[in-house]
C-alpha positions in Angstrom: 38.8 -20.0 27.5 42.0 -18.6 27.9 43.4 -17.7 31.3 46.9 -15.9 32.0 48.8 -14.9 35.5 51.0 -12.6 34.8 54.6 -12.0 36.5 56.7 -9.8 34.1 60.1 -8.1 35.6 63.8 -8.7 35.6 65.5 -10.4 38.3 66.6 -6.8 39.2 63.0 -6.1 40.0 62.4 -3.8 36.9 60.0 -4.0 34.3 59.4 -1.9 30.8 55.9 -0.6 29.5 57.3 -2.6 26.3 57.0 -5.8 27.9 53.5 -5.5 28.9 52.6 -4.1 25.5 53.9 -6.9 23.9 52.0 -9.5 26.3 49.1 -7.2 26.1 49.0 -7.7 22.3 49.3 -11.0 22.5 46.6 -11.4 24.7 44.0 -9.2 22.3 45.1 -11.4 19.3 45.0 -14.7 21.0 41.1 -13.7 22.3 41.8 -14.2 25.6 38.7 -14.0 27.6 40.3 -13.4 31.1 43.8 -12.2 32.0 45.2 -11.4 35.6 47.9 -8.8 36.2 49.7 -9.1 39.7 51.6 -6.0 39.1 52.1 -2.9 38.6 53.1 1.3 39.7 51.7 4.5 40.6 52.4 5.8 36.9 49.0 6.7 35.7 50.1 8.4 33.3 52.4 6.3 31.3 49.8 6.5 28.0 50.8 3.8 26.1 50.3 1.3 28.7 46.7 3.2 29.9 45.7 3.2 26.2 46.5 -0.4 25.6 44.6 -1.1 28.7 42.1 0.3 27.2 42.3 -1.2 24.2 42.4 -5.4 26.4 39.2 -4.3 28.0 37.4 -2.7 24.5 38.3 -6.2 23.3 36.3 -7.5 25.8 38.9 -8.7 27.6 38.0 -9.0 31.5 41.3 -7.8 33.5 41.9 -8.7 37.4 44.7 -6.6 38.8 46.1 -6.3 42.2 45.8 -2.7 44.0 49.5 -2.9 45.3 51.1 -3.5 48.3 51.6 0.0 49.9 49.3 -0.5 52.2 48.4 0.7 54.8 48.7 4.0 53.8 45.7 5.7 51.7 46.1 7.2 48.3 48.6 4.1 47.3 46.5 2.4 44.1 48.6 1.0 41.8 48.1 1.3 37.9 46.1 -0.7 36.1 44.3 -1.6 39.5 43.0 2.1 39.8 41.3 2.1 36.1 37.7 2.1 36.2 37.3 -0.4 33.9 39.6 -2.8 35.7 38.7 -4.9 38.6 41.6 -4.0 41.3 41.8 -6.4 44.1 43.0 -6.0 47.5 43.7 -8.6 50.3 42.4 -9.6 53.6 43.2 -12.1 56.2 40.9 -15.5 56.8 39.8 -13.3 60.0 38.0 -10.9 57.2 40.8 -7.9 58.5 42.1 -6.0 55.8 45.6 -7.0 55.4 47.7 -4.1 56.5 49.5 -4.7 53.1 47.1 -4.0 50.7 46.7 -0.5 49.1 44.1 2.1 50.2 42.5 4.2 47.7 40.8 6.8 46.6 42.3 7.4 42.9 44.3 10.3 43.1 44.0 11.0 39.1 41.3 13.1 39.6 43.7 15.6 42.2 43.7 18.6 43.1 41.1 20.0 41.4 38.0 17.1 41.9 37.9 14.0 43.9 38.8 10.6 43.7 37.2 7.4 42.9 36.3 4.2 45.3 38.9 1.9 44.7 39.3 -1.4 45.5 36.6 -2.9 43.9 36.5 -5.6 46.1 38.7 -8.0 48.6 39.8 -11.5 48.3 41.8 -13.5 50.6 45.7 -13.0 50.0 47.5 -13.5 53.4 48.8 -16.7 54.0 47.8 -18.3 50.9 49.4 -22.0 50.3 51.2 -22.1 46.6 53.0 -24.2 44.5 56.7 -23.7 44.7 58.5 -23.4 40.6 60.6 -26.4 41.9 58.6 -29.0 44.3 55.7 -28.7 47.2 53.8 -25.8 48.3 54.9 -22.3 50.4 53.0 -19.8 51.6 52.4 -16.6 49.7 50.9 -13.2 50.7 49.7 -10.1 49.1 47.4 -8.8 46.6 49.0 -10.6 44.0 48.0 -13.4 45.8 44.4 -12.3 45.8 43.9 -10.6 42.3 44.6 -14.5 40.8 41.9 -16.2 43.3 39.4 -13.1 42.0 40.7 -14.1 38.4 39.6 -18.2 39.3 36.3 -17.0 40.4 36.1 -14.9 37.5 36.7 -17.8 34.8 33.9 -20.0 37.1 31.5 -17.3 36.5 31.8 -17.3 32.8 31.7 -20.9 32.5 28.1 -20.5 34.2 26.9 -19.1 30.7 26.0 -21.1 27.6 28.8 -20.4 25.3 26.3 -19.1 22.4 25.3 -16.0 25.0 28.6 -15.6 26.8 29.6 -12.9 24.3 26.2 -11.2 24.5 25.8 -10.6 27.9 29.7 -11.3 29.4 31.9 -8.1 29.6 33.8 -6.4 31.8 31.3 -4.1 32.7 29.0 -6.9 33.7 31.1 -8.8 35.6 31.8 -6.1 37.9 28.9 -5.3 38.3 27.9 -9.5 39.8 31.1 -9.1 41.6 30.5 -5.9 43.2 26.5 -6.5 43.4 27.1 -10.1 45.2 29.9 -9.1 47.5 29.8 -9.3 51.1 30.0 -6.1 53.5 33.0 -6.5 55.9 32.0 -4.5 59.4 35.4 -2.7 60.4 36.5 -1.5 57.2 36.2 1.8 55.0 35.2 2.0 51.1 38.4 2.9 50.8 40.0 -0.1 52.2 37.4 -3.1 51.1 35.5 -1.5 48.0 31.8 -3.4 47.6 33.5 -6.3 50.0 34.8 -9.3 50.0 34.5 -11.3 46.8 31.2 -13.8 47.0 31.0 -16.5 44.4 27.8 -18.0 45.3 26.0 -14.6 45.3 27.5 -13.5 41.9 26.8 -16.3 40.5 23.0 -15.7 41.5 23.2 -12.4 39.9 24.7 -13.6 36.5 22.6 -16.5 36.3 19.3 -14.3 35.2 21.4 -10.9 34.6 20.2 -8.9 31.2 22.2 -6.1 30.1 22.1 -3.1 32.1 24.0 0.4 33.2 24.4 0.5 37.7 26.2 3.5 39.5 29.3 1.8 41.9 29.1 2.5 44.7 25.2 2.7 44.5 24.5 4.2 47.9 26.2 7.1 49.9 24.8 6.7 53.3 26.3 8.9 56.1 24.5 6.9 58.6 26.7 3.5 57.5 29.9 4.4 59.5 32.7 3.3 59.1 31.7 2.3 55.6 31.2 5.5 54.3 34.2 7.5 55.6 35.1 10.1 55.3 31.7 11.5 54.5 29.9 10.2 57.5 32.6 11.8 59.4 32.1 15.4 58.5 27.9 16.3 57.8 26.7 18.6 54.9 25.9 22.8 56.3 24.8 25.5 54.7 28.0 27.7 53.4 30.7 25.3 52.7 33.0 24.1 49.5 31.2 21.6 47.5 31.3 17.9 49.2 32.1 16.0 45.9 31.0 12.3 45.4 32.6 10.4 42.6 31.0 7.2 41.5 31.4 5.1 38.4 29.0 4.3 35.9 29.3 0.6 35.1 27.5 -0.3 31.2 26.9 -3.6 31.0 24.7 -2.8 27.4 28.3 -2.1 25.2 31.7 -1.0 24.8 30.2 2.7 24.2 27.2 4.5 25.9 26.0 7.3 26.5 24.6 9.8 29.1 21.0 10.5 27.4 20.1 13.6 29.6 21.8 15.5 32.7 21.4 13.7 35.8 18.5 14.2 37.9 17.9 15.1 41.8 15.0 13.3 43.3 14.4 14.4 47.0 12.3 12.1 48.8 10.8 15.4 51.0 10.5 19.0 51.3 13.7 19.1 53.2 15.4 17.9 50.1 15.2 20.8 48.5 17.9 22.4 50.7 20.2 20.7 48.6 21.6 21.9 45.7 23.9 19.3 43.6 26.0 20.1 40.3 26.7 17.3 38.1 29.9 16.5 36.6 30.0 12.9 34.4 31.0 10.7 31.4 28.8 12.2 28.6 30.1 9.2 26.2 30.9 6.3 28.6 34.4 4.5 27.3 35.4 1.7 27.5 32.2 -0.3 29.4 33.0 2.7 32.4 32.5 6.2 32.7 32.5 9.1 35.9 29.6 10.6 37.9 30.7 13.1 40.1 28.3 15.3 42.7 28.9 18.4 43.9 26.8 18.7 46.9 26.2 22.1 49.1 23.5 22.9 51.3 21.7 26.3 50.4 21.3 29.6 52.7 18.0 28.7 53.7 19.1 25.4 55.4 21.8 27.4 57.6 20.1 26.7 60.6 18.4 23.3 59.8 19.5 20.4 61.3 18.1 17.0 60.1 18.6 14.6 57.5 18.0 14.5 53.4 17.1 12.0 51.7 16.4 10.8 47.8 17.8 9.3 44.5 19.9 10.7 41.7 18.7 9.1 38.2 21.1 8.5 34.8 19.8 7.5 32.0 22.4 5.8 29.3 21.9 4.6 26.1 23.8 2.2 24.1 24.1 1.2 20.1 22.0 -2.4 19.6 23.4 -5.7 19.7 24.0 -7.6 17.0 20.8 -8.8 16.1 18.9 -5.9 17.6 16.9 -2.7 16.4 16.7 -0.5 19.1 19.4 0.9 21.0 20.2 -0.8 24.8 18.5 2.1 27.2 18.5 1.8 31.2 18.4 4.4 34.1 20.5 4.1 36.7 19.9 5.0 40.5 22.3 6.5 43.1 20.6 6.4 46.6 21.7 9.4 48.7 20.9 9.4 52.8 22.6 13.2 54.3 23.0 14.4 57.4 23.4 18.2 58.0 24.2 20.5 60.7 23.3 24.2 61.6 26.3 26.2 59.6 29.4 26.2 62.2 30.9 29.2 63.8 33.6 30.6 61.9 36.7 29.9 64.3 35.7 26.4 63.6 35.8 26.0 60.3 39.2 25.4 58.5 39.7 25.4 55.1 42.3 23.0 53.4 44.6 24.2 50.5 44.7 21.2 48.1 44.8 23.8 44.8 48.8 24.2 45.4 49.6 20.4 45.6 52.1 18.8 42.7 52.2 15.3 43.2 54.3 12.5 40.9 53.5 11.1 38.7 53.6 14.7 36.5 57.0 15.3 37.3 59.4 14.0 39.7 58.1 15.4 42.9 60.5 14.0 46.2 59.9 12.6 49.1 59.3 15.1 51.9 61.3 12.9 54.3 65.0 12.3 53.3 65.4 9.6 56.0 63.2 7.6 53.7 65.5 5.6 51.3 62.9 3.3 49.7 60.1 5.3 48.4 61.6 8.4 46.3 58.6 9.6 45.2 56.0 11.9 46.5 52.7 9.8 45.2 50.6 9.5 48.0 48.0 12.3 47.2 48.8 14.8 50.3 44.8 15.1 50.8 42.8 15.0 53.5 41.8 12.0 53.0 44.8 9.6 51.5 48.1 10.6 54.1 46.7 13.4 55.8 43.5 10.8 57.0 44.7 10.4 60.4 45.2 14.0 60.7 41.4 14.9 59.0 40.1 11.9 61.9 42.3 13.9 64.7 40.5 17.6 63.8 37.4 16.4 63.5 37.1 15.0 67.4 38.4 18.3 68.0 35.4 20.0 66.9 37.0 21.2 63.7 35.2 21.1 60.1 37.4 21.2 57.3 36.8 21.7 53.7 39.3 21.4 50.8 39.8 23.8 47.9 40.9 22.9 45.0 40.8 26.3 43.1 43.3 29.8 43.7 43.0 31.6 46.7 40.8 34.5 45.3 38.0 31.7 45.4 36.8 31.9 48.8 35.3 34.0 51.4 37.4 34.7 54.4 35.4 35.8 56.5 33.8 32.4 56.8 36.9 30.5 58.1 38.8 30.7 61.3 42.4 29.5 59.5 43.6 28.2 56.4 45.7 25.5 56.4 48.8 25.7 54.3 50.9 21.9 54.6 53.4 20.6 52.2 52.4 22.8 48.9 54.8 22.2 45.7 53.2 24.7 43.5 53.7 28.4 42.5 51.1 31.5 43.5 49.1 34.1 41.1 50.3 37.3 42.6 46.4 38.1 43.2 46.4 35.2 45.6 49.1 37.0 47.0 47.5 40.1 47.5 44.4 38.6 48.6 45.9 36.5 51.3 47.3 39.6 52.9 44.2 41.8 52.6 42.3 38.2 54.2 44.8 38.3 57.4 44.9 42.2 57.7 41.6 42.9 57.4 39.4 40.3 57.2 41.1 38.0 60.4 41.5 35.3 58.5 44.4 32.9 60.6 47.0 31.3 58.6 48.7 28.3 59.3 51.7 27.4 57.1 53.8 23.9 57.7 56.5 23.8 55.3 59.0 21.5 53.8 62.4 21.1 53.3 64.1 23.0 50.0 68.0 23.4 49.0 68.9 23.0 45.1 72.0 21.0 45.6 70.5 18.5 47.1 68.2 18.5 44.6 70.7 17.8 42.1 72.1 15.0 43.9 69.2 13.4 43.7 68.9 13.4 40.1 68.8 9.1 38.7 69.0 7.9 35.3 65.3 6.0 34.5 65.8 3.0 32.4 62.2 2.8 31.1 62.0 6.2 30.3 66.0 6.5 29.1 66.4 10.1 30.2 67.9 11.4 33.6 65.2 12.8 36.2 65.7 15.6 38.6 63.4 16.5 41.2 61.2 19.9 39.9 60.9 21.0 43.5 61.8 20.6 46.9 59.8 18.7 49.6 57.9 21.7 49.1 58.2 24.8 47.3 59.9 27.1 49.6 60.8 30.4 46.9 56.9 30.3 46.0 56.0 29.9 50.1 58.6 32.7 50.7 56.7 34.9 47.9 53.2 34.1 49.7 54.6 35.0 53.0 56.5 38.5 52.2 53.7 41.0 52.8 54.1 39.6 56.4 58.1 39.8 57.0 58.2 35.9 57.3 60.2 33.7 54.8 62.0 29.8 55.1 65.4 29.1 54.7 67.6 26.3 52.7 68.5 24.4 55.4 67.6 20.3 55.5 67.4 20.0 59.6 66.7 16.7 61.2 66.8 15.9 65.1 64.5 15.6 68.0 63.4 18.2 70.2 60.7 18.7 73.3 57.8 20.8 73.2 54.5 21.1 74.8 55.5 18.6 76.9 56.2 15.6 73.7 59.1 14.6 71.9 58.9 15.0 68.4 61.1 14.5 65.2 62.0 17.1 63.2 62.2 15.2 60.1 64.0 16.8 56.9 62.3 19.9 57.6 63.5 23.6 56.9 64.4 26.3 59.1 62.9 29.9 59.6 64.9 33.1 58.4 62.8 36.0 58.6 60.5 37.0 61.2 58.9 40.1 62.5 59.9 42.2 65.8 57.5 40.7 68.3 56.4 37.5 67.4 57.4 34.2 69.1 60.2 32.3 67.5 61.0 28.8 68.8 64.0 27.2 68.1 66.3 24.2 68.5 69.4 22.2 67.7 69.5 20.4 64.7 72.2 18.6 62.2 71.8 20.2 58.7 71.9 17.3 56.1 71.6 19.3 52.7 74.3 19.7 50.5 75.9 23.0 52.0 75.2 21.8 55.6 77.7 18.6 55.2 81.3 20.7 56.4 79.0 21.5 59.4 78.2 17.9 60.0 81.8 16.7 59.8 82.5 19.1 62.3 80.0 18.0 64.7 81.4 14.5 64.9 84.9 16.1 65.7 82.9 17.5 69.1 81.9 21.0 68.2 77.9 21.6 69.3 74.7 21.9 67.5 73.8 25.3 66.3 70.0 26.2 67.4 67.1 26.9 64.0 64.9 28.5 64.2 61.8 26.4 63.2 58.4 27.5 65.0 57.1 31.4 64.6 53.7 32.9 65.7 52.5 36.7 65.6 49.8 38.8 65.7 48.9 40.2 62.3 46.6 43.4 62.1 43.3 41.9 62.8 44.2 37.9 61.8 47.1 35.5 63.3 49.9 33.4 61.6 51.8 30.6 62.6 54.3 29.2 60.4 56.3 25.4 61.1 59.4 24.2 58.7 58.3 20.1 58.7 55.0 18.5 57.7 55.9 15.2 57.7 54.5 15.3 62.0 51.4 15.3 60.0 51.6 13.4 57.2 50.6 9.2 57.7 53.1 8.2 55.2 56.4 8.3 56.6 55.5 9.8 60.1 57.9 9.2 62.8 56.2 11.3 65.8 53.2 13.5 65.4 52.8 17.0 66.3 48.9 17.2 66.5 48.9 18.3 69.8 50.8 21.4 68.5 48.7 21.5 65.4 45.6 21.8 68.1 47.6 25.0 69.7 48.1 26.3 66.6 44.7 26.3 65.5 43.5 27.6 69.0 45.5 30.4 68.7 45.0 31.3 64.5 41.4 31.0 64.7 40.6 32.0 68.3 43.2 33.9 69.6 44.1 31.7 72.3 47.5 31.8 73.8 49.2 28.6 75.1 51.8 29.6 77.8 54.6 27.7 76.6 54.1 29.2 72.7 54.0 32.8 73.8 56.8 32.3 76.8 58.6 35.7 77.3 61.4 34.1 76.9 61.5 33.7 73.2 59.4 36.8 72.2 61.5 38.5 69.5 63.1 42.1 70.8 64.6 42.2 67.3 63.4 40.6 63.6 65.1 37.6 61.8 66.3 39.0 58.9 68.3 37.5 56.1 69.1 39.2 52.7 67.5 38.5 49.6 70.2 37.2 47.7 70.6 34.7 50.9 67.0 33.5 50.6 66.6 30.0 48.6 66.3 30.5 44.8 64.4 28.4 41.8 65.8 26.2 39.9 66.6 27.9 36.3 67.1 24.6 34.5 63.6 23.3 35.1 60.8 23.8 33.1 58.1 24.6 35.9 54.8 25.3 33.6 55.0 21.4 32.5 54.0 20.5 36.2 52.1 23.6 37.2 48.5 24.8 37.6 49.8 28.7 37.8 52.6 29.1 35.6 51.4 30.1 32.6 47.9 29.4 32.9 44.7 31.4 33.5 43.5 31.7 37.1 40.0 30.8 37.7 37.4 28.8 40.0 36.7 25.1 39.5 34.3 23.0 39.9 35.3 22.1 44.0 34.3 26.1 44.7 30.9 28.1 45.5 28.4 27.3 42.7 28.0 31.0 42.6 31.8 31.6 41.5 32.5 28.9 39.0 34.0 30.1 35.9 35.3 33.6 37.2 38.5 34.6 39.0 36.5 34.9 42.0 37.1 38.8 41.9 34.5 41.3 41.1 31.3 38.8 41.4 27.8 39.8 42.0 25.4 37.9 43.6 23.4 36.2 40.8 20.3 36.1 42.7 18.9 34.2 45.7 18.0 30.3 46.3 14.1 30.0 45.7 12.7 30.4 48.8 11.5 27.5 50.3 8.1 26.9 52.0 8.8 26.6 55.9 12.3 27.6 54.8 13.3 31.5 55.8 16.0 33.1 54.2 18.6 33.6 56.6 21.3 36.4 55.9 25.0 33.9 56.1 26.8 37.0 55.3 27.5 38.7 52.0 30.5 36.7 51.9 28.6 33.1 51.1 27.8 33.5 47.4 29.6 36.6 46.2 33.4 37.6 46.8 34.2 40.8 47.6 34.9 44.0 44.8 38.4 43.8 45.3 39.5 45.0 41.5 38.7 49.2 42.0 39.6 49.1 45.6 42.0 51.8 46.6 44.3 50.0 48.6 46.2 51.7 51.5 50.1 51.0 50.5 52.1 48.6 52.1 55.7 49.3 53.3 58.7 46.6 53.8 60.5 48.0 56.5 64.2 46.5 56.9 66.1 45.2 60.7 66.8 48.7 61.6 63.8 50.4 61.1 63.1 50.9 65.0 61.8 54.1 64.9 58.6 53.2 62.9 58.3 50.1 64.9 57.8 52.5 68.4 55.1 53.8 66.9 53.6 51.4 65.3 53.1 50.1 68.7 51.2 52.4 69.3 48.6 51.4 67.6 48.9 47.8 67.5 50.2 46.9 71.3 51.9 43.9 71.2 51.7 43.5 67.3 55.3 42.7 65.5 56.4 45.1 63.5 55.5 43.5 60.1 54.2 44.9 56.9 50.7 46.2 57.8 48.3 48.6 56.5 48.9 51.2 58.5 46.4 53.9 56.7 43.6 51.7 56.0 44.1 50.2 59.4 43.3 53.7 61.7 44.1 57.1 59.8 41.2 57.0 57.8 38.7 56.0 60.7 40.5 58.8 62.6 39.9 61.6 59.8 36.3 60.5 59.2 35.7 60.8 63.1 37.2 63.9 63.4 35.1 65.2 60.3 32.4 64.1 61.8 32.8 65.8 65.2 33.8 69.0 63.2 31.0 68.9 61.1 28.4 68.0 64.4 30.0 71.0 66.5 29.4 73.6 63.4 25.8 72.6 63.1 25.1 73.1 66.5 26.8 76.5 66.6 24.6 77.7 63.6 21.6 76.2 65.7 22.4 78.5 68.2 22.5 81.8 66.3 19.6 80.9 64.6 17.7 80.9 68.1 19.2 84.0 69.5 18.1 86.0 66.5 14.5 84.5 66.5 14.7 85.2 70.0 15.7 88.8 69.5 13.3 89.0 66.7 10.4 88.1 68.8 11.0 90.9 71.3 11.3 93.5 69.3 7.9 92.8 67.6 6.3 92.4 71.2 7.6 96.1 72.1 5.7 97.6 69.0 
């Protein structure tokens, strides 16, 4: 048996893909059984590296790899430990607590259009481990790079218990992972994205391997909403009718062979009648290679369950086959089971439902997406996923504690029904927008009453150019494809409301709502309508264009106030914009702004106005306005279509949207029939928007008129109809004129009908009188 622990880097901590390829080829050529890798990185799109890892495991080499030392942040898994065919190892201390440095899941390969897998697979002791010095003696070592070789050593011991003639037919990367995760001891405190299956347990894994027969299994094998905090975030938010599907992504482990086939679609088997309220769509690997695949459950509650409260239990089964092994005639067949225990509550009221836009997020590694806080010098890339359950997981927990229900949308803005959400939350977004999205969002806010909360980020072309660097591995210059957020795209989205952000990079401390806050590399507001409420504070501008200002400030001048927070009512809806998302992002957070977020959601969802945020002293008597040619512009030297899900792409609703609109554009959708009525569960109308979206393709839209900052006459007249609302682009005709004309017409027709009835009665009376006289 060959065992190798690899540490490959230069004195400058630089490593090259070619070095790894050479080492992996050597491992294959020498028929190694177990290989440890105590190194990794965030680039899971380095295809030569990833494909060589597949080749390693396809050659029946069991690879153990450190998950990374980027904890306690979530979404920080390193590659190759995040690959499903690799045993990814996290670290714990001697008190069985997750080491603070140990990276957390979920995997981010699948974002923004799906949901990540559970990683690490297991954890082992990785803090204050005694090891040998290169020179002489011992020293204390810490890191997942220490925990990983501990597991690799355990794997070698487990390999040795299988008699050599049977070893190749039984042991493989999948069967070894099955023994490790099924034998692991689950820790009581951490969740599954911190500990995986739990602490490695040599004796339990030994018992499993001693009687092992080739089979398939699913990891995790149970999704139990009652097992909190282990099944966080699922146990934190129950299912309910009308929600976006909840996605759970499990791993298929095929111990029967390097290749396997899913024989038939997975099947849901409820334990009781209530289980029929659950509708599950499956996406999965039809071909399982090498050794592993995925099974994703897209779960939603049917309309009949709108008032149901309780638990749904059952099993999902999956049949897998593999070609016969050497000496066998028949294919190997196995049925694996995933157990579900789900909590369901009645559909929450609209004001408590928030929709999180995941679709317009771009992260490294598809392109050089820079960090949001430019104060952080040692982490130049935005690679943590920007998901509710990765670097925004603390915010997610806070919102749940506050009674909000948060759903994630990984498809265009045309793919949700605004009538069922209090607020659409846009945070730190880098992608562009389809024209249909811009048009629909305008109507959703003005006509449907959707609240809109936007947390932006810095954007400055000169600063982006300065951030370019030469990458030794790819032998090319890297330059940011956008800023912390894509401000030109956000400005297009907000243009119908008369709102725009600028290109300053503002940094400083300020006080709001009785709390000290840090504004970390945020941007400024340069357009905002009259009548809105705008908060400004003195900050330094650290952008390239603001360098002169910084020099002057050092000589004694005062900082200029910059608008950073704006709130306004718009038609039936309400809008709040803020120029910095770092206060919500746990990656490099200095101070949080959760209190501000709560006040913003109170306003956007329920029109509850905090006196501090809506003080008359900061109400805009005249609009903020900056000319078009002064707004931030897109980079002309970047092919954005290479990174975007919008530019050059087709607009379509993906598998994370309501089942009824999969594969459509979200418009012109007719209800495709009701769900089967279940005995004992009456059909409840949740509203025409739950299973369909409005047909807007042939609707005659009132004209939007964008007024400039001097349009005071129009503002005075609009005030008659909008009371305290600002002079933003308004659907004036559709909002009051059409109903007014209809009402007047109805009154005239009713008056005309009454006059005719009176005349008829008079004629009838006079005729009767003449007949009586005759």
